[in-house]
N, C-alpha and C positions, 0 to 999 in steps of 0.2 A: 829436242823438237826436230822432226824430220820434214815438217811442212806438208805431210800427207793428211788428208781429211779422214776422219773416222769412217769406217765402212758403214753403210746403211744396215739397219736390222734386216735379217733374212726375209721376214714377212713383207717389209716395205718394198724391197727390191723385187720380190715375187709379185707383189700387187701391181706395181707399175711396169712389170715385164710382160704383161699379158693384155691384149686389147680388150678382152671381156672385162677384166678388172679395171682398166683405165676408164672404159665406158661407164661402168657402175659407179666408180668413184666420182667422176664428173657429174653424173646424173644425181647422185646423192648430195654432193656439195652444192650443186646448183639449186636443187629443191629445198635444201635447208636454208640457203641464202634467200630464196624467194619467199619461203614461209616466214622467216624473220622480218623481212620487209613488209609483207602483207599483214602480219600480226601487229607491227608498229602502226600501220595505217589504220587497222581495225580499232585499236585501243585509243589512239590519239585523236582520230577524227570522229569517233563515235558512229562509224558506219553500221547500219542495220540492214543492209541489202542482203537478201537470202542467198543470192549467187556468190557474194563475197564470202559468206560463211562456209558455203560448200567448197569453194575454191581453196580457202585457207586450211580448213580443218578436215577435209576429206580427200580432195583431189591431190593437192601438193604433197601431203604426207604419204599418199599412196606411191607417188613417184620416188619419194625419199627411200621408202622401204624396198621398192623394186630395185633402186640403185644399189642399196646395200646387198641385196641378194645377188645381183650381177657381180659386185665386187668380191663377195665371198666365193662365188663359183669360179671367177677368174683366178683368185688366190689359190684355190684348191687345184685347179688345172695346172698352174705354173709350178707349184710345189711338187705335184705328181710328175710333171715333165722333168724337173731337175733331179728328182729322186731316181728316175730311170737312167739319167745320164751319169750319175756318180754311184759308185759302189760303197763309198765310205759313209759311215754313219755320222750323223751330226755330233760334233763335240760339245760337251758341256762347257760353257764359258767359265774360265777360272775366276774372272773378276765379276762379282754380282752387282757392282754399282750401276753399270749401264742397263742391265736387265731390270733392276729395281726402278730406275727412272722410266723405262718403257712401260712397266707394269702400272706405275702411278699415272702416267699419261693415258694409258688405255682405260684405267678405272675412271679417270676424270672425264674422258670422252663418253664412256658408257653412262656415267651419272648425268652428264649434260643431255645426252640423247633421251634418257629415261624421264628427266624433268620436262623436256620439251614434248615428249610423247604424252606424259600425264596431262600437261596443259592442253595439248591438242585434243586428247580424248575427251576431256571435260567440255571443251568448247564444241567439239563435234556432237556430244550429247545435247548441249544446249541448242545447237543449230537444228538437229533433227527433231527436237521437241518444240520448236518455234512454230507459230502459225504461218509464218512466211514459207517455211519449208513445206508444211502440209499443203498450203494452197497456192502460193505464187510460183513455186518451183515446178510444179506439175500442172501442165495445161489441162489435164483431165479434170482437175478439181476447180477449174475456173468458175463454173456456176456456183458451187458451194462457197468458194472464197469470196466471190463478189457479194453474195447475200450475207455472208458472215460479217463483212466490213461495215455494213449498214444496219446490223442487227443490234438488239439490246445487249447481246453477249460479246460485242466486238472487243472488249477489254479482257475477255477470258480466253486463255490459250486453248486451241483445239484439243490438245492432249489432256487437259483437265476434265473434259467431258467424254472424250472418246477412249481415254486410257485410264485416267484417275491415278490415285496414289498406289504404291506397292510395286514390288519387283515382278510378281507373277504376271500381272496384266501388261507390264512394260515388255517383258520377254515375249508374251503372246502377240502383242501388237507388232513387234519387230519381225517375228517369224512370218506373220501374215503379210507384213509389208514387203517381204522378199518376193512373194508372188505378184503383189501389186506393181513392183518395179519391173518384173519380167513382163507382165501384161502391158505395161505402158511402153516399154522398149520395143516389144514385138507387135504392138498395136492390136492386142487381143482383148482389150477391155470393152465391156458392153456400153452401148449408148441408147438410152441414158443409164447412169449408174443405178443399179437396183436399190430400191428402198422398200421397207425399212431395213436398216442394218441388222442382220440376223444375229451376229455375235456381239452386239453392243452390251457394254457392262451394265448391270442392273442400276436403275436410277438411285436407289438408296445409297449406293457407294459413290455416286458422282453428283447428280442434281441436288440431292438432299444434304450435301455438305454445306450448301449455301441456303437452299430453300427447304425449310424444315416444316413438313406438313403438320406435325404435332403442335406447332406453335402458330399456325394460321388462325385467324379469327376475323370476324367483321364482314361487312358488305363492301362492295366496290361499285362505284358509279361509272358507267360507260356511255359515251355519246358517239353516235354514228351519224354522219351526214352523207346521204345518198343523193344522186341526181338521176332522174328518170331519163331514159334514152329517147326523149321526144324533142320537138323543135325548140321548146323553151328551156330544155335541160332542167325541168322542174325539180327544185330541191325537196328532199323528204328527210326530215330530221326524226331521230328516235333516241330516247334516253332510257337506259336500263339500269336497274339496281340489281347487281349480281350477288347471289348468296355464295360468297367465297367460303365462309365458315371455317371450322377447324376443330380443335380439341382442347381449348383452354377454357374450362368452365368458369374461371374467375374473370374472364374477359367478355364472355357472352355465351349464347347457346351453342352446345356441341352439335355439329351437323354441317349443313350446307354442301356445296359441291365437293369439298375435300372429305366428305363422308366416304367417298369411294376409296380413299387411300388407306394404307395399312395401319392407320392409327387405332381404329377399333374394329375394322373389318378386313377380311382377306377375300379378295375378289379374283376369280379365275375365269377364263373364257377360252373358247375354241373358235378360231377364225378359219374359214374354208378357202380363203384366197391369200396369196402372198402379201398383198398390201394391207391385210387386216381390216378390210372395209366391210366384210360380210361376217357377222358374228351371230350365229344361230343358237348358241348355248352359253349360259352364264351360271356360275355357282358363287354364292355369297356365304361366307362363314363369319358369324359374329364371334369375335375373339373373347368377349366376356362371358357369353352364355354357351358358346359352342354350337349354337343352332346353325344348321346348314339348309340353305334354300337354293333350289335349282330352277332356273328359268329357261324355257325353250321357245323358239319361235314357232308360232302356229302357221305362218305363211311359208317359212323356209326351214323345216326341221332338219336335224342332222340325219344323214343316211347312214346305214351300217358301216360303209367304208369310211365315212368321215368321222365316225366315233373313235377311230384309231389315230386321228390327227393329234399333234402335240398340244398340250394344254399350257396356257401362258398365264402367269400371275400378273394382274394389272399393276402397272406402275406409272410414273409421271409421263413417260414418253408415249404411252398409249393414247393419251388425249393431247398432251403438249408435244406432238410429234414434230412440230416445226418451230422449236423455240429460237432457232438461229437462222436456219436456211429456209427463209420464207420466200416463196415465189408468188407474187401477187397476180391475180387475174387482171385482164384489161379493165373491166368495170371497177374492180376494187381500187386499183392504182389510180385510175382517172378520177374516181370520187374524191380521193385525198388531194390530188393535184388541183381539182376545181374548188374544193373546200378551202385550200390554202391560197387560192388566187393565182396559182402558177399557170392555169388555163382559164381564160375568161368564160364564165358560163353564159354570157350574153351571145356568144357565137352560135348561130342556129345549128342544131344537131351535132354539136362538136363532140359530145360524149360518144354518140353512136358512130360517127365517122372516124374518130380517133381509135376507137376499139376495133373497128373493121380494118383499119390500117395496121394495127398491131397484129391481128390474127393473120392477115395476108403476109405480113413480113415474117411471121414465125415459120413459114415454109421456105424461106430463103436458104441459100447454100451456106451463108456465113452471117455472123452478126453485122459485119460492115455492110454487106449487101442488104440486109434487112433494114438497117438505119437509112440507107439511101432510098429504099423503096418507100419508107414512111414519108420522107420529104417530098418525093415525087407525087405520091398519091394525095396527100393533104394539100399540097400547093396547087395541084390541078383541081381538086375539089372546091377550093376556096379562091380560085384565081380572080374572081370578080368581086370578092368581099371588099368593102369600103376601107376597112382598117387593117392593112397588111401587116403592120408591126405586131398586132395581136395574133395573127395567123402564124407569123414567124416564131413568136414565143410559144404558141401551142405546139408547133412542129418540134421545136427544140425540147419541150417538156415530154412530148410523146416519145421522142427518140431516147431521152434519158430513161423513161420507163422501160423501153425495150432493152436498153443496155443493161439495166439492173435485174431484169426478170426473164429475158428470153435468150436462149443459147442454142441456136440452130445446129452448130457443129456437134453438140452433145445431145441433141434432140431433147432438150430439157426446158420446160416451162411449167406453168401452173397445172396443165392437164395431166402431167405424170407425177405431180407432187401433191398428193392429198393433204389437206389441213384439217385435222380432227377437232380443232377448237370451234365450238359453235355448230351450226347445222345449215348454213346458208347455201354454199356451193357444193360442199361434200356432206355425206350423211352425218359424220361427226358424232354428236351425242345420240342421234337417232339410230345409230348402229345397234343400240340396245333399247333406248327410250323411244321406241316406235309404236308402242301400244300393242304389239304382237307377241312380245316375250311374256309368257305366263308361267306360273308355278303349277304344282299338281292340284291346287285348289281352284285354279282359274284366275288367280289374282295377277294382274299385269304390272310390269314395270311402268311407272307413270310416264306419260308423255304430255302432261299439262305444262303450259308455258310457265306458270307461276311456281313450278317445282324448283327451278334453278334461278329464276330472275323475275322481276316485275317490270312492266313498262310504265315509267313515270310520266313520260311526255312523248308525243309523236305528232306529226303533221307536215303539211307542205309549206305553203307560204308563211312568212314570219307572223306569229301571233302569240298571245300570252300562253305560257305553258300551263297545261292542266296537270296537277300533281295528285296522285292517289297512291297511298302506301299499300292499298289493297291490290293495286295493279290495274292498268287499263287493258281492255280487250284490244288485241292487235287489229289495226285498221289497215288492211292490205291496199296499197295504191292500185287503183284501177278496178276494184271490186272484191267481193268476198271470195275466198277460196275454201273448198271443203277441207275439213280438219284432217281427213285421212291422207291428203296429198302433202308430201314432204316438200320443204323448200327446195332441196337439191334436185327434185324431179323436174323442176322448171328452170331454176337458176343454174346456169353453167359458168357464169363469169364473163361471158362474151356474147356478141350478137348471134 
């Protein structure tokens, strides 16, 4: 024993003999240590914060690999420098013991890195597929994420509807996501985000994995409580029996609203606007008989240029276009709040005044500014009201409505988000069922109320409900309206 330490391996001395290599080594080791600590926190505390997942499985590993790249570059530079300084070729070490130990150590390090990378890759996949990543991480999606959290689908991950199963749509979504990241970073995204989504996966591959039209049947009762925008906030109740229908003959008649779906019919249409609100041409193909019927609008026929527009096969989202991201109008949201007692209907003109406050606040520069405007406007309007606690509660509820449905920064609210279910504020069903779409024989697509539902009860002040399975004639508050006038022509959802 001569007391001398064994010389370091050549690659080790070369690695620490160059500042680039030292920097890369320190960066890689520091990132690895940080990742291990954060992984422990993530697993043992059950943290589900989206930023934590991005930090652990995307950002920190990126620094780790950048460090390895720098270390490799530094090693190459130092070896290259040493090679130039000596003319002698490297000798093969006589004893293979030390080299074997180095190989085993290197393989162990590689195995550890690969295992950690595999874990990190899987967790990175989970993070990018989470709803928090889609909504909370990107401020552009704030309107959609806010409405998603209070929707009936809030326990369904965004990716299950927007991507669905299978590798092809996953890859397609990630490729399109690259441009979305670029648009967000460079502030080139449109405000509001355009709808409908043009490349959305067909509903049979997503929606129908849970909602199976072939198995729908029966009727559904709906109750709607409205309040008129008058001094008394007069209540107006209506109960509907909706013909949901379906295709199970053993459970009931085949038909109803889901007659439209591809159970026994194939329906195609041409829309002349990007939002698919104007539909002048419809084709129906009976799958059993093969009979084809074409309906065209008498009032708004297709022009020769429009005949070349793309034809779309009707699916779930053409009617259920807001199954998750629903932006309520001022009147609709206030009706529910007053019905539930969160705003006292005894406050004079409260529905009209609160709706006016919401509309004025929608023009604010930010959501925070709009919320402040609502408090200022309503407090001033009812400064002399005898019961101020009721006003304070009404102000708070109106602010909540604004926070859930109005997003000035993204120019997003009910006005730019049509809802095709029904026909109250938007044309919806009347895009086709307007009485103007006729076939070559002159037969029109029905626009009779009882085609899709019957009114079993309606009225203002509380009274015994009148029930008729044949359906009641609609009693319009304030007087009769000509049948050719559609609801959406007058009702806009706000004053």
